N, C-alpha and C positions, 0 to 999 in steps of 0.2 A: 439684451432686454433686462436680464437678471442683474448684470453688472451695473446698469444705470440705476436700478432700484437700490442696490447696495450702496452706490455712491450717494444717492439722495438721502438714504437712511443715515449714513455716516456724517453727511453735511448737517442734517438736523440734529444729530447727537452733539456735534461740535458747537452748534448754536446753543443747545441746552447747557453744555459745559460752560459756555461764555456767560449765560444767564446765571448759572450757579455761582461762578466766580464773583459776578456783580452782587449777588445776594450776600456772599460771604463778606465782601468789602463793606457792605452797608450795615454790618453789625451782627452777622450770624455768630452765635456763641462758638468758642473754640471746640468744645466737646461735640457739638453738632457738626461742625466743620470736619472734624476728624472722622466721625462716624460716616458722614457722607462720602468723604474721600475713600475710606476703606470699603464701603459698599460698592462704589464705582469700580474700584480695582477688583473686588471679588467678582463683579459682573463681567469685567473684561477677561479675567483669568478663566472664568467659567466658559465664556464664549470661545476663547482660544482652544481650550481643551475639547470643547464640543466640535469645533471645526476640524481638529485633528482626528477626532473619533469617527467623523463621517467621511474621512478621506479627502479633506481640503486643507492640507498643511500649509500650502503657499498662502492662502487667505489668512490662516491662523498667524503666520509669521508677520504678515502685513499689519494685522490688528495689534500684535504685540509691539512691533516697532513704533507704530503710531502712538500707542499708549505710553511707551517709554519716552518718546520725544515730547509728548504733551504734558505728562505728569511727573517726569523725572524717574530716576532709578528706583526700582522696587524688586525685592528678592523674588516674589512670586511671579512677576512678569518675566524676569530673567529665566526662571525655571520653565515657564510655559513656552517661551521662545525656544529654549534649548530642546525641549521635548518635541516641538514642532519640527525642528531640524532632524532629530533622531527618528521621527516617524517616516522619513523618506527612505530609511534603510539603505543609505548610500555613503560611500567613504567620504566624499566631499562634504556632505551635510553632517556627517559625524565630526569632521574637522571643525565645521562651523559651530556645531553644538558645543564642542570643547572650548572654543574661543568665547562663546557666550557664558559658559559656566565660569571660566576664569575671570571674565569681566565682572560677573555677578559676585564672585567670591572676593574680588578686590574691594568691592563696595560693602559687602556683607559677609565677612570672613567666617562667622560662626552660625550662619543660617543653616539649619539642619536639612531643609528641603533641597538647597543647592548642593550641600555636601553629599547627601544621599543620591541625588540625581547624577552628580558627576561620578560618584563611586560605581553606580550602575553602569554608566557608559564605559568606564575604565575596565570594570570586571568583565563585561561582555565583549570587549574588544579582543582581537586576535593577538596573542602574545608574539607571533612571528611577524605580522604585518605592522603592528603598532606596539613594540616592546616598551617604549617610554610611557605611553598612555596606560598600558596594562599594569605597569609597575606602580602607577599612582593609586591603583585600587586599594591595596592594603593600607597605604598612608591615610587615605581619606576615611576608610573604615575605622582605623585607630583613633582618628580625631572624633568621629561620631561616637565611639564608645566612651570617650572622655566627657563630652558635653551632653549626650543624650543616650545613656546606656540602655534604657528600657523603651526607647521610642519605636513606633511602627516603622519610621523611615529607616532606622538602623536594621531592623529585621528584614525589610524588603531589600535593602542594599546587600546584606549578607547573603540573601538567597538568590541574588541576581545571577551568580555564576552557574547555579544549578537549576534555575527555574526558567520557564518560558517567558519571554518578554511580552508584556501585555500591550506594548506599543508597536510590535511587529505586525505588518499587514499581510504577510504571506499566509496562504490558505492553511498550511500545516499548523502554524502557531495559533491562528485564530480558532481553528476547529478544536485544537488541544485545550485551549483556555475555556472555550464554551462547554465542551463535553465534561471537563473536570469540574467546573463550577456547578453545572447542573447535577452531575452525579453526587457531588458532596451535599448539595441542597436536599436532594431526595433521601440520601442516607441519614441526614440529621433530623429530618422532619418525621412526625408520626404518620402522616399520610401524604400522598402525592399532592392533593389539593392544598394541604397546609403549606407544603414547600412552595407552591405556586403563589399562594396568598402572601407569604412572607417576602418572596422575591418582588411581588408587585408593590408592596409597601416600601421596600428599599428603593425601588426604581422611582416611585413617586416622590420620595424624599430627596433624591438626587436626579432630577430629570435630564441632566446633561452628561451623565456618566454612562458611556456606551457599554461598558462591561456589565453594569447592573441592568441596563435595558435589555441586553442580550439574554441575561439570566432570567429576567421576568418573562420575556417572550418564549424562551425555550421551555421553562417549567410549565407555563400555561399550555403550551402545545402538547407536551408529554403527559400532563396530568389529565388530559381529556379521556373520555371513555374509549376503550378499545386500544389504548396505547401502551398497555402493560408490557407487551413484547418489546417495543422500542425502549422502554425504560430498562428492561432487563439487559438489552444489548448495550445500553449506555454505561451501566456500572458493572456489567459482567462481560464486556466485549473481549477482554483479553482471554478469559476462559473459553468463550464461544469460539474465538479464532483458533485457539489451541485444539479444542475438540474437533473443529473442522480439519485442521492439519492432521490430527490422528486418524480421522476417517479416510482422508485421501491417502495417507501413508499406508494404512492397512490394505487398501485396494491395490496400491502399487506393489506392496510385498506379496500379496496373493497372486497378482499377475506375474510377478517374477518367478515365484516358487512353484505353486501348485495348480494355478489356474491360468495357463498361458492363453486360453481362448478369450479371456476378458480383455477387451481393447483398453489401451492406456487412456483413450478418450473418455471412458466411463469414469475414471478417477478425476479427470479434469472437469467433466460435467458435474460430478457430485460436488467438487469444490466450488464451482461457479454457482450451482443451485443453493448451496448453503451460505454463499456470500451475498445472495440477493437481498436479504433483509437489511444489510448495511446500506444498500443503495437507497432504500426508503428512509432510513434514519438520516443519511446525509442530506437528502432532499428536505426533510423536515427541519434539520438544523440550519440549512442555508436559508430557508424561508423565514425562520426566526431571526437570523441575523439581518436580513433585508428589512423586516418590520422594525427591528430595533434601530437600524440606521435611519429609517424614515422618521421614527419617533424623535431621535436626536436632532435631525435636520429641522423638524418642526419646532423643537425647543430653541434651536439657535435663532430661527426667524422670530419666534415669539419674544425672545429676550430683548431684541432691539426695540420692538414696539412698546414692551413694558417699561423699558428704560426711559423712553421719551418723556413720560410724565412724572417719573419717580423722583428725580433730583429736587425739583421744586417742592414736592411733598416732604422730602427728607429735610430740606432746609427749613420747612415750617415745623418740623418735629412730629410729623404724621407717621407713626410706627406702622400703620396698616399698609403703607405704600413702599415698604422696604424693597430694595432691588437685590443687591447681594448675590451670592452664589447659591448652591444647593442647600436645601433645608437640613437641619440636623436630624439624626436618626438613621442615616444610611451608613452601614459599616464599610470599612475598607476590606475588601476580599483578600484573603491571604495569597501568597505567591503560588504559582502552579509549577510543580516539579517537572523537569524534563522527562525523567524516568522514575517511577516508583519502585520500591523493593519488590512488590508483587509482580510488576512488569519485568524486572530483572530475572525473577525466579522463572517466570513462564518463558522468557527469552532463552534462558539456559536450557529449560526442558525442550523447547523447540529445536535448539541446536543439537541436543542429544538425539532427538527424534530424526533430524535430518541426517546426522552421521549414521544412525541405525539403518535408515533406508538406503543411504549411499553404500554402506558396508554390505548390506544384503544384495544390492544390485551388483556390486563388484564381485562378491563371492559367487553369485549366480552366473556372472559372465565368465568366470574361470571354471565353473563346474560344468560337466557334461555327462550325459548318460553313457554307461559302459555296456558294450554288447560283445557277445561271442559269436563268431561266424560258424555256422554248421554247413560245411561243403558236402552235399549229398552226392554220392557216386551214382545212385539211381534216384529218380524223383517221379512219383506217380506212375510207376511202371515204365519209365523212359530211362535210357542210358545217358549218362553225363559225359561230356567231353570238355576238357580244360581249354580255355581260349587265351590265357594270359601270354603265352608265348607268341601268338599271332596277333592278338588284339588286347591292348591294355586301356580300358576305358577310364582309368584314374591316373593317367600320366600327367595331368595338369595339377594333381593334388601334391602339395609339398610333402617330402618324406618326413619332415618334422611333425606333421599333423596326422599322418597315416600310421595306423597300428597294424592292421591286417586287411586283406582283400581276397576276393575270389571272383572269377568270371567264367561262367559255364553255359554250354548250350545242352539241351536235352531233346533227344529224338528216339524213335523206336530202334531197338537193337538191330533189327533186320532191315532198316531203312536204307535206301540207295545213298551212295556218297553225296550226290547232289540234291538229295531231298531236303525240303525246308524243315528246320527245327521247330518243335512245338513250343519250346520256351528258351529264352535267353535271359540269364540272371547274372547281374553284376552287383556286388555288395562290397563296401569297405567300411571300416570302423576307425575312429580316431578322435582327436580333439578338434572339433569343428565349432567351437563356441562362438565364432563370428557368423555362423549360419543364420540367414534370415529367409523369410518366406519369399522375398523378391528374388533370391538366388535361384529358387526352384522355378519361378514364373518366367524369368527372362533367359532361359537356356544357358545360365552361367555354369551349371554342373555338367550337363551333357550337351553335345552339339545337336542342333535342330535337325529334323528330317528334311533332307533336300529332295529335289526332283529326281535325282539319280536313285534315291532310296525308295521313293514311292510318292503317291498322291495323298496328301493330308485332307481328310474330310472334316474333322473338327478337333478342337482342343479345349480343354476346360480344367478349372481348378477343382480338384477333388476335395471331399470333406476332410478326411484324415488318411494318412498313410500308415504303414506298419508302426505300431507302438506310438501312435499319435503324431507322427511326423507330418511335415507339410508335403503335399503331393499334387502333381499335375499329370493329366492323362491326355493322350491323343488317339484318334482312330485314323488309320490310313490303309491304303491298298499297296501292297509290296510290288515294286517294279520287277518286271521279268516274270514272276510266278503268278501275279494277280491274286495272291493270298490276302484275305482281309486280316489286318493285324491291329493290335492295340499295344501301346507302350505307356507305362506309367513311371515317372521319375519322382523320387522322394528324397527328403533330407531333413535331418535334425541336428542337434549339437553334437551327436555322437555317431552318426551313421549317414552314409549316402548310398543310394542304390537305384537300380532301374530294373524293370522286368518287361520283356517283350514276349507276347504270346499271340496265338491265333485266336481271333474273336470275331465270329460272324454276327453275334448278337450286338445290337445297337444300344442296348440298355446301359446307361452310365453306372447304375448301381452294381450290375453284374461285373462290369469291367473293373470297378474300384475294389469290389470284394475279392475278385481273383488276384489282383495285385497285392492287396493286404495279406491274403492267405499265403502267397508265395513269399512275400517279404518276411513275415513272421516265422515261416519254416526255415529260412536261412539266417535269421537274426534272433538271438535269444538274449535277454538281459543277463549280464555277467553276474555270477555268484559273488556275494560280499566276501 
């Protein structure tokens, strides 16, 4: 349906052009004829640029080719056609754009628009994939410096290698240009509303310039009441991201060093929470771009209907009906750098922070607490007996990790040889920096109690073991004797231990406290 309307509009435009040629043959003065022709071409070039801006480069190329076929070669049309190819961001279309630039420069060798556009294409091309094209960039820039040393086209072409392409349609480039333009507008204006008013005037003066339309919509949205926080994020986003990174890094370092109880998820949660404002800003910026695209689309549609009556009026010398391109008064916005010095500085600081966190984590992974084992001959009035010759609970521990160990049982001095012991304590120290809480929970340190050992009643994860270690406890009834027992296993990066004792009490707190007291009696922090 829309294609039929566009075809009908183009047919009517061709009829108007035919009438215009008749008027010229019938005696229209040469100066009026030239003015009309230039206005027609301005209108066509503006329509092509607008179609590219709203994401319709194929239509833009069709309009450009039709205009070149009908009206003959013209430098601005060649430039518009080449940019419509470049907008596809595709190697084949870049090759086509190069052919258009060369054809245009063959006809207009000193046109600064074509020279600058071709220089931009060459400078932004990959030196590895297209070495020949890339090498043409300096040659074209040198020619521009000769014929237009102070021109805006030269400045734009020189900055092409280090700036974001305003013709790229990928989201990163579009968002970069939009954010940079709006931040600069707010920084240069005395008030946010003044920045919005100025951008609106520029957009009105160039109704088919997408970049100015986006700037106008963005500044209008951000200048509204209650949007000061979004404006701050816009022109201080780098600092805010760095501060967020610092907060997350501090939490990670605290988790690694002095507060192991803090979960890593807390640091991730803080990072996500502090990043939420950027989601709101992105939504606002995206909505502004959509409104700007609708504005340009409306301008493209309006330009065709305005044109239908204008050529006849121009032929009559009616200045009020001028067609032409955008009205004067709209500036050409400067190039947007890919990376600013401030961003380089904060990127360096961010890398330094990353290395600091990584270094802290690595040092913490190598560091482990040192303990001395106190092997009591008697404990709480009970006689101790060494078990290591008969039972080595640490045989699975590598000799390279183990520093010292002890394994003892304690019973009354006059107890019968087959009497059950009151305590069994096994402790070892060493470099266990790979120790994790899961090692304690999944019976990786000590074997589980089997049916031959007794009947397990319950198992639970204790709050903390000796000296803050991870600990897990179970309650079971010993096979053969029917004695109610409790066993707690603990581990940290410097020690592994287990304590088994008689426990008729079902209170978890009592069991855990007994295990902690026994563990701390056999393990003491080593003297520096």
